[in-house]
C-alpha positions as CSV (number, residue, x, y, z in Angstrom):
1,M,-19.3,-25.7,-37.9
2,V,-16.2,-24.2,-36.2
3,S,-16.3,-24.2,-32.4
4,S,-15.2,-21.2,-30.6
5,P,-12.0,-21.4,-28.4
6,P,-12.6,-21.9,-24.7
7,L,-12.9,-18.8,-22.5
8,R,-9.6,-17.9,-20.9
9,V,-10.0,-17.0,-17.2
10,L,-7.4,-16.3,-14.5
11,V,-8.6,-16.6,-10.9
12,A,-6.7,-15.1,-8.0
13,G,-7.7,-16.5,-4.6
14,N,-7.0,-18.9,-1.7
15,T,-6.5,-22.6,-1.9
16,N,-7.2,-24.7,1.2
17,A,-6.7,-28.3,2.1
18,E,-10.2,-29.1,3.4
19,L,-11.4,-31.6,5.9
20,L,-15.2,-32.0,5.7
21,L,-17.3,-33.7,8.4
22,Q,-20.9,-34.6,7.5
23,T,-22.8,-34.7,10.7
24,P,-26.5,-35.4,11.4
25,V,-26.8,-32.4,13.8
26,L,-25.3,-28.9,14.3
27,P,-23.9,-27.9,16.7
28,L,-21.9,-31.0,17.5
29,P,-22.9,-33.0,20.6
30,D,-20.8,-32.4,23.8
31,A,-18.9,-35.7,23.7
32,E,-15.2,-36.6,24.0
33,N,-15.3,-39.3,21.4
34,T,-17.7,-39.7,18.4
35,A,-17.6,-41.8,15.3
36,Y,-18.9,-40.8,11.8
37,P,-18.5,-43.8,9.5
38,H,-17.7,-42.5,6.0
39,G,-18.5,-39.0,7.3
40,L,-15.0,-37.4,6.9
41,T,-13.7,-36.4,3.5
42,L,-10.3,-34.8,2.7
43,G,-10.3,-32.5,-0.3
44,V,-9.3,-29.1,-1.6
45,S,-11.4,-25.9,-1.5
46,G,-10.9,-22.2,-0.9
47,V,-12.6,-19.5,-2.9
48,G,-9.9,-19.4,-5.5
49,F,-9.7,-23.2,-6.1
50,N,-13.5,-23.6,-6.0
51,T,-13.9,-21.0,-8.7
52,A,-11.1,-22.2,-11.0
53,H,-12.3,-25.8,-10.6
54,A,-15.8,-24.9,-11.6
55,L,-14.7,-23.0,-14.6
56,A,-12.4,-25.8,-15.7
57,Q,-15.2,-28.3,-15.3
58,L,-17.5,-26.2,-17.4
59,G,-14.9,-26.0,-20.2
60,A,-13.1,-22.8,-19.7
61,E,-9.3,-22.5,-19.9
62,A,-8.9,-21.8,-16.2
63,G,-5.8,-20.6,-14.4
64,L,-5.3,-20.1,-10.7
65,F,-2.9,-17.6,-9.0
66,T,-2.7,-18.7,-5.4
67,F,-0.5,-19.5,-2.3
68,A,0.6,-22.9,-1.0
69,A,3.6,-24.4,0.9
70,N,5.8,-27.3,0.2
71,D,4.0,-29.3,2.9
72,P,1.6,-32.2,2.9
73,A,-1.4,-30.0,2.5
74,G,0.3,-28.2,-0.4
75,E,1.0,-31.5,-2.1
76,V,-2.7,-32.4,-1.9
77,A,-3.6,-29.0,-3.4
78,R,-1.1,-29.3,-6.3
79,V,-2.3,-32.8,-7.1
80,A,-5.9,-31.5,-7.2
81,L,-4.9,-28.6,-9.5
82,A,-3.2,-31.0,-11.9
83,R,-6.1,-33.5,-12.0
84,A,-8.6,-30.7,-12.7
85,G,-6.5,-29.4,-15.6
86,I,-6.0,-26.0,-14.0
87,R,-2.9,-24.1,-14.9
88,S,-1.5,-22.8,-11.7
89,W,0.9,-20.1,-10.5
90,V,1.6,-21.0,-6.9
91,Q,3.5,-18.5,-4.7
92,E,5.3,-20.4,-2.0
93,V,4.5,-19.6,1.6
94,P,5.4,-21.1,5.0
95,G,2.1,-23.0,5.4
96,T,-0.7,-24.1,3.2
97,P,-4.1,-22.7,4.4
98,L,-6.4,-25.3,6.0
99,S,-10.2,-25.5,6.5
100,L,-12.5,-27.6,8.6
101,V,-16.1,-27.7,7.4
102,L,-18.9,-29.1,9.4
103,S,-21.9,-29.9,7.2
104,G,-25.2,-30.5,8.9
105,P,-28.6,-31.6,7.8
106,D,-30.4,-29.6,5.0
107,G,-27.1,-28.0,4.0
108,G,-26.3,-26.1,7.2
109,R,-22.6,-25.5,7.7
110,Q,-19.9,-24.2,10.0
111,I,-16.5,-23.3,8.4
112,H,-13.3,-23.0,10.4
113,R,-10.3,-21.7,8.6
114,D,-6.6,-21.4,9.4
115,L,-5.1,-19.3,6.6
116,K,-1.6,-19.6,7.9
117,G,-1.1,-15.9,7.8
118,T,-1.6,-15.6,4.0
119,E,-4.1,-12.9,4.5
120,H,-1.2,-10.6,5.5
121,L,1.1,-11.5,2.7
122,E,1.7,-9.7,-0.6
123,A,1.5,-11.3,-4.0
124,D,4.3,-10.9,-6.5
125,P,3.1,-8.3,-9.0
126,E,5.4,-9.5,-11.8
127,A,4.3,-13.1,-11.4
128,F,0.6,-11.9,-11.5
129,R,1.3,-10.0,-14.7
130,A,2.8,-13.1,-16.3
131,A,-0.1,-15.2,-15.2
132,L,-2.6,-12.7,-16.6
133,A,-1.1,-12.8,-20.1
134,G,-3.7,-14.1,-22.6
135,A,-6.6,-14.0,-20.1
136,E,-9.9,-12.5,-21.2
137,V,-11.4,-12.3,-17.7
138,A,-9.8,-12.0,-14.3
139,V,-11.8,-13.2,-11.2
140,L,-10.2,-11.5,-8.3
141,T,-11.6,-12.9,-5.1
142,N,-12.0,-10.5,-2.1
143,V,-9.1,-11.9,-0.1
144,G,-6.8,-9.2,1.1
145,W,-3.8,-10.0,-1.0
146,T,-5.7,-9.5,-4.3
147,R,-6.4,-5.8,-3.6
148,P,-3.1,-4.5,-5.0
149,L,-3.6,-6.7,-8.1
150,L,-6.8,-4.9,-9.1
151,P,-5.0,-2.0,-10.8
152,L,-2.7,-4.4,-12.6
153,A,-5.7,-6.3,-14.0
154,R,-7.3,-3.0,-15.0
155,A,-4.1,-1.9,-16.8
156,A,-4.1,-5.2,-18.7
157,G,-7.5,-4.4,-20.1
158,V,-9.2,-7.6,-19.0
159,Q,-12.7,-7.8,-17.6
160,I,-12.6,-7.9,-13.8
161,V,-15.1,-10.0,-11.7
162,T,-15.3,-9.9,-7.9
163,D,-17.4,-11.5,-5.3
164,L,-17.8,-9.5,-2.1
165,Q,-19.2,-12.6,-0.3
166,A,-21.3,-11.8,2.9
167,T,-20.7,-8.1,3.0
168,P,-22.9,-5.7,5.1
169,G,-23.5,-3.2,2.4
170,P,-22.1,-0.7,-0.1
171,A,-20.5,1.6,2.4
172,H,-18.2,-1.2,3.8
173,P,-14.7,0.3,3.8
174,Y,-12.9,-2.9,2.9
175,D,-15.0,-3.3,-0.3
176,Q,-14.4,0.2,-1.9
177,V,-11.4,-0.7,-4.1
178,F,-13.4,-3.7,-5.5
179,L,-16.4,-1.5,-6.2
180,T,-14.2,0.9,-8.1
181,C,-12.6,-1.8,-10.3
182,A,-15.1,-4.6,-10.9
183,D,-17.0,-4.9,-14.2
184,V,-19.1,-7.7,-12.8
185,L,-19.8,-7.7,-9.1
186,F,-21.4,-10.5,-7.0
187,L,-22.3,-10.5,-3.3
188,S,-24.4,-12.5,-0.9
189,A,-27.6,-11.2,0.8
190,E,-26.7,-13.1,4.0
191,C,-25.3,-10.2,6.0
192,L,-26.8,-7.2,4.2
193,T,-28.2,-4.5,6.5
194,L,-30.7,-3.5,3.8
195,P,-33.4,-5.5,2.1
196,P,-31.8,-7.1,-1.0
197,L,-33.7,-4.9,-3.6
198,N,-32.8,-1.7,-1.7
199,A,-29.2,-2.9,-1.5
200,L,-29.1,-3.6,-5.2
201,L,-30.3,0.0,-5.9
202,A,-27.8,1.4,-3.3
203,Y,-24.9,-0.4,-4.9
204,R,-26.0,0.8,-8.4
205,E,-25.9,4.4,-7.1
206,R,-22.5,3.9,-5.5
207,C,-20.7,2.2,-8.4
208,D,-21.6,1.4,-11.9
209,P,-20.5,-2.1,-12.9
210,A,-21.9,-3.7,-16.1
211,I,-23.5,-6.4,-14.0
212,L,-24.4,-6.6,-10.3
213,V,-25.8,-9.8,-8.8
214,I,-27.0,-10.4,-5.2
215,S,-27.3,-14.1,-4.3
216,L,-30.4,-14.9,-2.3
217,G,-29.6,-18.5,-1.4
218,A,-32.8,-20.5,-1.7
219,G,-34.5,-17.4,-3.0
220,G,-32.4,-17.4,-6.2
221,A,-30.7,-14.1,-7.2
222,L,-31.3,-10.5,-8.0
223,M,-29.5,-8.8,-10.9
224,S,-29.0,-5.3,-12.1
225,E,-27.7,-4.8,-15.6
226,R,-26.4,-1.2,-16.3
227,G,-29.4,0.8,-17.7
228,Q,-31.9,-2.0,-17.1
229,P,-34.5,-2.6,-14.4
230,P,-33.7,-5.2,-11.7
231,H,-34.3,-8.8,-12.6
232,H,-35.2,-11.6,-10.1
233,Q,-34.1,-15.1,-11.1
234,P,-35.8,-17.7,-9.0
235,A,-33.9,-20.7,-7.6
236,V,-33.8,-23.7,-9.8
237,P,-34.3,-26.9,-7.8
238,T,-32.3,-29.8,-9.2
239,R,-31.5,-32.4,-6.4
240,P,-31.5,-32.6,-2.6
241,V,-29.2,-30.3,-0.8
242,T,-26.2,-31.9,0.9
243,S,-24.0,-28.9,1.6
244,T,-24.1,-25.2,0.6
245,N,-20.4,-24.9,1.0
246,G,-19.0,-23.3,-2.2
247,A,-22.5,-22.5,-3.6
248,G,-21.7,-18.8,-4.1
249,D,-18.4,-19.7,-5.9
250,A,-20.3,-22.0,-8.2
251,L,-22.9,-19.4,-9.0
252,L,-20.3,-16.8,-10.0
253,S,-18.2,-19.3,-12.0
254,A,-21.1,-20.5,-14.1
255,F,-22.2,-16.9,-14.7
256,V,-18.7,-16.0,-15.9
257,W,-18.5,-19.0,-18.2
258,A,-21.9,-18.4,-19.7
259,F,-22.0,-14.5,-19.9
260,F,-18.4,-14.0,-21.2
261,G,-19.0,-17.0,-23.5
262,G,-21.7,-15.1,-25.3
263,R,-25.0,-15.7,-23.4
264,S,-27.3,-12.9,-22.3
265,A,-27.0,-11.8,-18.7
266,R,-30.4,-13.3,-17.9
267,E,-29.7,-16.6,-19.5
268,A,-26.3,-16.7,-17.8
269,L,-27.9,-16.2,-14.4
270,R,-30.5,-18.9,-15.1
271,L,-27.7,-21.3,-16.0
272,A,-25.7,-20.2,-13.0
273,C,-28.6,-20.8,-10.6
274,T,-29.0,-24.3,-12.1
275,F,-25.3,-25.1,-11.8
276,A,-25.1,-23.9,-8.1
277,S,-28.3,-25.9,-7.2
278,W,-26.7,-29.1,-8.6
279,K,-23.4,-28.3,-6.8
280,C,-25.2,-28.2,-3.4
281,G,-25.9,-31.9,-3.8
282,G,-22.2,-32.6,-3.6
283,V,-19.8,-33.0,-0.7
284,G,-17.0,-30.4,-0.4
285,G,-16.4,-26.9,-1.5
286,A,-15.3,-27.9,-5.0
287,A,-17.5,-31.0,-5.4
288,G,-20.6,-31.4,-7.6
289,H,-19.5,-29.2,-10.5
290,L,-21.1,-30.1,-13.8
291,S,-19.4,-29.9,-17.2
292,G,-20.8,-27.4,-19.7
293,K,-22.4,-30.2,-21.6
294,E,-24.0,-31.7,-18.5
295,L,-25.3,-28.2,-17.5
296,S,-26.8,-27.6,-20.9
297,E,-28.5,-31.0,-20.9
298,L,-29.9,-30.5,-17.3
299,C,-31.4,-27.2,-18.4
300,R,-33.0,-28.8,-21.4
301,T,-34.6,-31.6,-19.4
302,G,-35.1,-29.9,-16.0
């Protein structure tokens, strides 16, 4: 039996050096000096890195188009990219983005970011075109500098996937270019001003992606396939929650891997919910990612 080649995916998004603090209570106590033995972890995250890392772990041929500086944080990021086997196109900037994540009990979190001004920078379009060569799918995260890259991905004829994150709803001005270009659209219900099912229908009226998914956190996910009635995928409990940081990125990544790898949309969403659930038992935005074999085995035995 001849195995199919791995899915080729290019991700465009931020990479952050991440300092994670696991604390027994949020907000933090009002104290000048506290100690958290083995509670601080240095790693790499950011929506771009999280997504590319998850795809690489699952078995995709993952690439990442991102920003980083020649500074200590940038060195940490480059080492993590190499270890994960992620092909990278790193545009040099004055400072590598940083994040401080406070992870409380039951997965609660506070995320503090310093993007070092990268949100106001422009990506090199020729470098992006070169990175895009050979990709079947482009995951363009909703950071500001990816917006001008959307028409380039569309012109290249690849499938475009976008996550709007915690958006208020379909009329949000910032999102409109993503709504126009995305073939697969993800978003979180966290900040929606409409009930999730109403929002799903409103998005479907406003744009017409092949797939539209609203993450419901512990409630699973809602999905709309073009021409099909809405589908609710319940959450898939796998192990105790340590942190929800990066859960949405994990959900999207596993769906992309499964759906564009030949699974039906419903089966891909079930696998994605399982993958994201397991990820929440890990520490750090890019921690807890299963391999494709591990995910398949977990779904057989779970």
